[in-house]
N, C-alpha and C positions, 0 to 999 in steps of 0.2 A: 268212843266205842259204846254201843248200847249195852247197858248193864245186864239185861235179860235176854240178849240175842246178839246178832252180829252187826257190826259196822255202824254207819251213820243212820240214825232214825229217819232222816229225810229220804233215804233211799230204800226204806222198807217196801216190800211188795205184798200184794194179796193174790190169791189164786183166782184165775179166771173161771167162769162157770163150767166150762168144758172139763177143766182139770178136776174141779170139785166133784163133778158128776162121775168122772172116771174113777176117782178114789173111792167114792161111795158105792158105785155099781160093781166095779171089778174087784175091789179089795175090802169092801165092807167098812170103810173108815167112817167114824162118827166124831163130831166135835168133842173136845174134852169136857168133862162134867164140871171141873172147877176152873175158873179164870185165873190168869197169872196175877200174883200179888203185885201191889205197887211197892215202889222203893220205900215210901213212907210207912208202909205196914210192917216192914221188917225191923225187928228190934235186936240190938246187939248188947251184950254186957260190956262194961268198961274194960279197958285193957287189963290183962292179968299181971302187968309189971309196970314199973315207973320208967318211962323212956327218956328221962332227963339226960342220961349218959349218951344216948344216941344224938340228942340235940347238940351236945358239946362237940360231937364229931362233924356233923354236916350242917349245923345251924338249925335253930328251932323251926324255921319256915319249911324245912325239908323233912320234918317228922310229922306225920299226919295220923290222926286218931279218930277222925269223924266217921260216923257209920257209913256214909256214902263212899268215902275213900276205901274203907276196909271191904265193903261189899264188892266194889268194882275190882278189887284185887283178890277176889275169892274164886279159885279154880280157873279153868280155861273155857273153851267154847265147844267141847264135845256135846253130843246130844244128851248124854247122861248129866253133864255139868249143867246144861240149860234146864233140863227137866227139874233138877233139884233146886236151882235158884229161882225158877218160876214158881215153885211151891213154897218158897220162903225158907228153905233149908240152908242155913249158912253157919252151921255149927263149927265148921273148919275155917271160918274167916280169920285173917291175921289180926293180931292185937294192935299192930302198928305197921304203917307203911313208911319206909325210909327211902329217900331219893338222893343217893350219893352223887358227887360231882367229879370224882376222880378214882383212879385205881387205888391210891393210897387210902382214900376214905373207905373204900370197900374193905381193904385189909383191916382197918381199924374197927369197922363194924363187926366183921367176923371175929376179931379178937375179943371185943366186948361181949358179943353174944355167946361165944364159947365159954367165957368165964361166968356168965349168968345162966348158963344152960338153957339158951333160947335158940329154937330152930330158925333157920333162915331159908327162905324160898326165893330164888332169883326170879324176877318178873320182867319180861321184855315187852312184847306187844299184847300179851294175854290171849294169844290165839291157839294155845296148845289144845290138842284133841286126844291126848293120850294120858291125861291125869297127872302131868308133870307139875302142875301148880297146886295140887291138893296135898296139904301137909299131913303128917302123922304126928299128933301132939304127944303121943305116949312117951313119958319120961322127960318131957320138956316143960319149962316154966312158962313158955309162951311161944308165939310165932311172929316173925318179922317178914313182911313182904318187901323184898329189895328191888325197888323200881329203878331200872337202869337207864331211864330216858335221858338223863343229862350226860351220859357217856356217848356223845355223838360226834366224836372227832373224825376228821377225814384227811388223809395224806396219800398222795399218789406218786408213784415212780413210773413215769411213762417209758423209760428206757428198759427197765426190767418187766414192765407191764404187770405191776403189782400195786395194790392199794392197801393201806393199813387203816382199818375202820373201827370206830368205837362200837362196843357191843350194843349200845342203845340206839344207834343210828337206824332210822326207819328205812326199809327197802326202797320205797319210791324216791326218797331224798338221795340215797346212795346212787340210784340209777340216773337221777337228774344231774348230779355232780359229775358222774363218770361220762355221761353222754356229752356234756359240754367239752370234754377233751377227746371225744371220739371212741370211747370204750363202753363196754357193758359187762356186767357179771353174767348175764344170761340166765338168771335164776328167778323164775316167776311161779312160785306156788300159788294156790288159790288164796292163801292168806296174805299175798304180797302187799296189799294196800296198808296193812297194819303191822305186819311182822317186822322183826328187827334182825340185824346182822348177827348179834350174839345168839338169838333164838334159832336162827338157821343152823349155826354151828352146834349148839347144845342139843338140838333135836335130829341132827344128821338129815337135814331137810332135802326133800326131792321136789322138783318143780316141773312145770309143764314143758319146759325146753331141756330137760335133763338128757333127752336123747342126744342132743347136739353138744351141750356144754358140761354134762355130768351132774351128779348130785353135788350138793354144796360142800360136803366133806372132801370131795375130789378137787375142789377149788382152793382149799385152805393150805397156805404155805406155812403160817406160823400162828401161834396162839399166845396170849398173855392171860394167865389165870391167877386169881386171888384165892388163897386157901387160908384156913385158920393157922397154918404153920408158916405162911409167907407166900412169896410170889413164885410162880412156876412159869418160866419162859420156854416155849417149845417150838422147834422148827428153825432151820437155818437156810434152807434152800428149797425150791420147788421139788427137787428130786434128791434122794440121798441113798448111797449104798450101805450106810450104817443102819443098824437096827438094835433093838426094836424101836418102832416109831411111837413115842408116847403121845403124840397128837391124837392117835386113834383111841387112847384111853379116855380123853375128855370129849372128843367129838361124839355126840349122841348120848352123853352122860346125864342129860336133863338137869344139870345143876347139882347133882348129888355128890360130886367129888370136888367141886370148887366153882367159883364164879368166873366165867369167861368175861373179861373186860375189854379185850382188843383182839381183832382178827386181821391177819394179813392174807389177802386172797390174790389168785391169778386173775388177770383180766383178758377179755377178748375184744378184738376190734368190732365195733358196732356195725351191723349190716346197714346198707342204705335203706332197706325196707324188708318187711316180711310179706310173703304172698301166701294165701290160704286157699285150699280147695276142699270140697266135700265129695265123699264117695259113699255109695250105698252097697251094702252086702246083704244077701238074703237072710242069713242067720248070724248069730254071734260067733259060733265056731268058724264059720266061713271068714269072718272079719279077723278073728284071732290068727287063723292060718296065714292070711295075707300079710298081716303086720309082722308075724314071726319070720316070714321069708325076708322081709326088708331088714329086720333086726339081725338076722343071722348071716344073710348073704349080701346085704346092701343093695343099692346105695341107701344110706340112712338120711332122711331129711331132718329139718330142725325140730320138728314135733310130730308125733303120731298120737292120735286119741281115738278110741273106739267106744261108742255107747252101746249098751245092750238095747233090746227091743223096748223095754219100759222107759228108759231114759230118752230114747229117740222119740217115742210117742209123746212124752211129756214136754220135751224142750226142743226137739229137732224140727226140721222142715217136713213137709208132707212127702213121704217116701214110699207110700203104698206098702207099709210094713217094712220089716227088715231093720237093719242097724246102720247108723251113721258113723262113718270114719272121717275125721278131720285131719288134714295134713298141712303142715306149715313149712315153708321154704325160706331160706335166706336169699334175698335179692330177686327171686323168681322161681317158678316151677321147674322141676328137673324131669325131663322126658323119661329118663330111665326108671325113675320111681313110679311114674304113671304107667309105664309099660308093665311093671310087676303087678301093680294093683289091677289092671285090666286082665292080665293073664290069670290072676287069682279069682276072677269072677266079679270084680268090682265094677260098678256103673258110675261114671263121673256125673256129678251134680253141679259142676261149675264152681265159681268163686263164692257165691252168696252164702251157702251154708257155713263155709269156713270164716267168712267175714262176720257173719252173725255171731258165731262162737267167739271170735276174737273180741268183739265189742262187749260181750256179756261174760267173758271168761272168769271174772272175779265176782260174779253175782250169785254163784251157786249157794253160798251160805245164807243169802237173803231168802232164796227159795226154800231152803231148809227151815228157816224160821216160819215162813208161811205154811209149810206142811205141818209143823208142830202146832201152829194155831188151829189148823183144821183137824188135828187129832191123828195125823200120820207120823209114824216113827221113821225118821231119816237119819243117816249117819254118813260121815265122810269115809271114803275108801282110799287108802293111800295109792299113789301112782306107782306102777311097776316100771322100772327103767332097766336099761341094759347097756 
């Protein structure tokens, strides 16, 4: 992961001249006055405590105190996070990065840190955009970033159609392992390429196909959580008539109540393929009304996405103005969906706009970096699901 931006540096993009001209002429955007600092230019103080006790728990090789490791575990990837780190502001960098290899090691780390009055921040893929990785040092002797990358276990129950996944398992790896047995989670947020299973649960993640498969919290059957007081095992079955459901307490808790180390999720049969189509609507309200009809009255396809006029102009096909809607279907287009879109004023644009979106659907954060380079302020807007 690029330390001052998103993803693989080899995949970074630059804005084409027409987009730069649009930003300058329509919005008055100008390049930033100060360039991004380099990693070598950022200085960090020595850790504020001796981490030898952590090395006794996980092994010295999994306790990291280099400036680069600490900077790479500083905050997430929101625009505010990136603006601060590009300016070299790393005052809230962790003192130490610890990489446990098991649930029991997480328990031991939390116990040690509690006794030493050290704050612990769980770290998955580092893709948070809501400030969940920024610690508050007030009243603490230091901060530990708990990197869960080694918690990458995988166990599937094809009869019950559930899988128990380690919190540090990356989403693409999980999908590859599931696909080999004919299943899918169906959870594809824009952070998919770098996000982790535990991060999905801790942030109550929503994805591009949540229309069809639901938000991630709706897929969760059970959780294993490490806390300073011990282990909390939650959930016994996909549905229960007993309550309250304490899974909901930890789902979306951003690591504040405990460290999610294992997640059991419901699975779906993987479709043979996804089909995509594009539709043009004259205005954003027109497109919203059409998608609302589908959401409320059906039929609901696998995915619905509507861009406003600006996003359509920046990233969409030539539509002579208006807004682009992209629709995804499992196995093939559904005539009843297309009939609703036509009746609501939509103009079909064929398969290409949808296929173009599908090919580039995880590239939005790279475009955000290019916009920041050009001096434009851009931010992620969470997906609305139903």
